C-alpha positions in Angstrom: 0.1 0.0 0.0 1.5 3.5 -1.1 1.9 6.4 1.3 -1.6 7.8 2.4 -0.4 10.4 4.8 -2.9 12.9 3.2 -5.9 10.7 3.5 -8.9 13.0 4.0 -7.1 16.3 3.8 -8.7 18.9 1.5 -6.3 21.4 -0.2 -6.2 24.5 -2.2 -3.1 24.7 -4.3 -2.6 27.9 -6.3 -0.9 27.4 -9.6 -1.7 23.9 -9.3 -2.2 23.2 -12.9 1.4 22.4 -14.2 5.0 22.7 -13.0 5.6 22.3 -9.3 2.1 23.0 -8.4 0.9 20.5 -10.7 3.2 17.8 -9.3 2.0 18.9 -6.1 -1.7 18.4 -7.2 -0.6 15.0 -8.2 1.0 13.9 -5.5 -1.4 15.1 -2.9 -4.2 13.3 -4.8 -2.2 10.1 -4.9 -1.9 10.2 -1.0 -5.4 10.7 -0.5 -6.2 14.4 -0.7 -8.9 16.3 -2.3 -7.7 19.5 -4.2 -9.0 22.7 -5.5 -6.7 23.8 -8.3 -6.3 27.8 -8.8 -4.6 28.6 -12.1 -4.8 30.8 -15.0 -3.9 27.9 -17.4 -7.6 26.7 -18.4 -6.3 24.0 -20.8 -3.8 22.6 -18.5 -6.2 23.0 -15.2 -9.0 21.0 -17.1 -6.9 18.3 -18.4 -5.5 18.0 -15.0 -9.2 17.8 -13.4 -10.1 15.1 -16.2 -7.1 12.9 -15.3 -7.4 12.9 -11.8 -11.3 12.7 -11.4 -13.4 13.6 -8.5 -10.4 14.1 -6.3 -9.8 17.6 -8.1 -11.7 20.6 -8.9 -10.2 23.3 -11.2 -10.8 26.9 -10.8 -9.5 29.3 -13.3 -8.7 32.7 -11.8 -5.9 35.3 -11.1 -4.4 34.8 -7.7 -3.7 38.4 -7.4 -7.7 39.0 -7.4 -9.0 38.6 -3.9 -12.2 37.4 -4.9 -10.5 34.2 -6.4 -9.1 33.4 -3.0 -12.7 33.9 -1.5 -14.2 31.5 -4.3 -11.4 29.0 -4.0 -12.1 28.4 -0.1 -15.9 28.5 -0.8 -15.3 25.9 -3.5 -13.4 23.5 -1.1 -16.0 23.6 1.5 -18.8 23.4 -0.9 -17.3 20.4 -2.6 -15.4 18.7 -0.1 -17.0 19.7 3.1 -13.8 21.6 4.6 -10.4 22.9 4.2 -7.2 22.0 6.1 -4.4 22.8 3.8 -3.4 25.6 1.7 -0.3 25.7 -0.7 0.6 29.1 -2.0 2.7 28.2 -5.1 1.7 30.5 -7.6 3.8 33.7 -8.7 4.9 35.6 -11.7 7.8 38.1 -12.4 9.8 39.4 -15.0 13.9 39.1 -15.0 15.5 42.5 -15.4 18.2 44.3 -13.7 16.9 46.3 -10.7 17.4 49.6 -12.3 15.5 48.6 -15.2 12.4 47.0 -13.5 9.3 49.2 -13.8 6.3 49.9 -11.6 4.5 47.4 -13.7 7.2 44.8 -13.1 6.9 45.3 -9.2 3.2 45.0 -9.4 3.3 41.7 -11.1 5.9 40.4 -8.5 4.1 41.6 -5.4 0.6 41.1 -6.4 1.1 37.4 -7.6 3.4 36.8 -5.1 3.2 38.4 -1.6 -0.4 39.9 -1.8 -1.8 36.7 -3.4 -0.1 34.7 -0.5 -1.8 37.2 2.0 -5.2 37.1 0.2 -5.5 33.4 0.2 -4.3 32.9 3.8 -6.7 35.4 5.1 -9.7 34.0 3.1 -8.6 30.6 4.4 -8.1 31.2 7.9 -11.8 31.0 9.0 -11.9 27.2 7.9 -8.3 26.6 8.8 -9.4 27.4 12.2 -12.2 24.7 12.2 -9.9 22.0 10.9 -7.4 21.5 13.7 -4.1 20.7 12.8 -4.4 22.7 9.4 -1.2 23.4 7.3 -0.2 26.4 5.3 2.6 25.9 2.9 4.0 29.1 1.2 7.0 29.5 -1.3 10.2 31.3 -0.9 13.0 31.3 -3.4 16.8 31.0 -3.4 16.8 34.0 -5.6 15.6 36.0 -2.3 17.9 34.2 0.0 21.1 34.7 -2.4 20.1 37.9 -4.1 20.3 36.5 -7.3 20.9 39.1 -10.2 18.0 40.3 -12.5 15.6 39.1 -9.8 14.9 42.3 -7.6 11.1 42.3 -7.5 10.7 38.5 -7.4 13.3 38.2 -4.6 11.8 40.9 -2.5 8.4 39.3 -2.9 9.5 36.0 -2.0 11.5 37.3 1.2 8.1 39.1 2.2 6.5 35.8 2.2 9.0 34.3 4.4 8.6 37.2 6.9 4.9 37.0 6.7 5.0 33.4 7.1 7.2 33.8 10.4 4.7 36.1 11.6 1.5 33.9 10.8 3.3 30.9 12.6 3.6 32.7 15.8 0.3 34.1 15.5 -1.8 31.2 14.3 0.0 28.5 16.2 -2.9 29.2 18.9 -5.4 27.9 16.3 -3.6 24.8 15.8 -2.5 26.1 12.3 1.2 25.5 11.1 2.7 27.7 8.5 6.1 26.6 6.7 8.0 28.0 3.7 9.3 25.8 0.7 12.3 27.3 -1.3 12.7 24.6 -4.4 15.1 24.4 -7.3 13.4 22.4 -9.9 13.3 21.9 -13.7 10.1 23.6 -14.5 9.0 25.5 -17.6 9.8 28.7 -16.3 13.2 27.4 -15.4 13.9 26.2 -18.8 13.0 29.7 -20.1 15.1 31.4 -17.8 18.0 28.8 -19.0 17.5 29.6 -22.4 17.4 33.4 -21.8 20.4 33.6 -19.4 22.4 30.5 -19.7 25.3 31.8 -18.1 23.2 32.3 -14.9 21.7 29.3 -15.2 25.1 27.5 -15.4 26.2 29.1 -12.2 23.2 28.2 -10.4 23.6 24.5 -11.3 27.2 24.5 -10.5 26.2 25.4 -7.0 24.1 22.3 -6.3 26.2 19.7 -4.3 23.7 16.9 -5.6 24.8 18.0 -9.1 21.0 18.6 -10.4 17.9 20.5 -10.7 15.3 18.9 -8.8 12.4 16.9 -10.2 9.0 18.7 -9.2 7.3 15.6 -8.6 10.2 13.3 -7.0 12.0 16.1 -5.2 9.7 19.0 -4.4 6.3 17.7 -3.9 6.9 15.1 -1.4 8.4 17.9 0.9 5.4 19.8 0.6 3.2 16.8 1.1 5.0 16.2 4.3 4.5 19.9 5.6 1.1 19.3 4.9 0.7 15.9 6.6 0.1 15.2 10.4 3.8 14.0 10.4 4.8 17.7 10.4 2.5 18.5 13.4 5.2 20.0 15.8 6.9 22.0 12.8 5.8 25.6 12.0 7.7 28.9 11.2 10.4 27.0 9.1 12.0 27.5 5.5 12.9 24.1 4.3 15.3 24.3 1.2 14.3 21.7 -1.5 17.4 22.6 -3.7 19.8 19.5 -3.4 21.8 21.7 -0.7 22.5 24.6 -2.8 21.6 26.9 -0.1 22.1 25.8 3.7 20.4 28.0 6.4 21.6 28.7 9.5 
C-alpha cells in the first residue's frame, strides 16, 4: 500500500495546474487528498481535473484577485466539506536588472506573490481554524536568499513571504495552524525559459548544487510539501525548508 499520509485532507493549491504546482496536485491526490486547483491556465487545469477525476476541482482565476481566493475557499467547502491545507505556489515575475524594473514589473511580482499569498491565507483562515491541525505551505526562493541578479522584484516578494510566514506561524499556532515555507530548485517550464534566456546565470546556479542537478518537481519537491501538509509535521512551524539539493544551507 502506498503512502496515504494526506488521507481525507482537503487542499487549495495555487498555480496547481502544471510545473511544481501540478506535481503537488498529483502527489496530494495520490496520497488521499482532495484538491481545489487555482490557475490561469485553463487548458492545463481542465486536463489535470479530467485526469485525476473527482478528487480535483479546477478553478480558473488570477491569484492576485482577492475574489478568487474567496471563491477557492468556498469551492473547497462546498465540494469537499472543509479546508485544512493551503499551498501558495503561484507567482509571476519579470527578470531584469534592478534599475530597469518598472512599476508594472514590481506590481506583477508583489500582486501574484506576496499579496496573493496574504489574500489566500486570510480567506482560508476561518476554515483552517475549524480544521484542527491545519497547514499552510508558502513558497520562497533561493533568489531572495542569495540576492540573485535580475530578480529584484521577485526576490523582494519571496523574502516578504518568508517574513509574513514567520509572523503567521507565531500568531496562528494558537489555532493549531502551522505555517512553513519551501524554497525549491526544480526544472520547471519557467526554469527552462530562464536557462534559455540567461544560460550563464543558469549554469552558475546549477554548478552550486552539491547533488549535481536541478530537482524534479514530482520526485524532489512535491513530497516535501506533502510532508509539511501532513500530520507527520505536526510539531513543525515557522520554518524555511530548502528543496534545492543543498545549494543553500540555512543557519
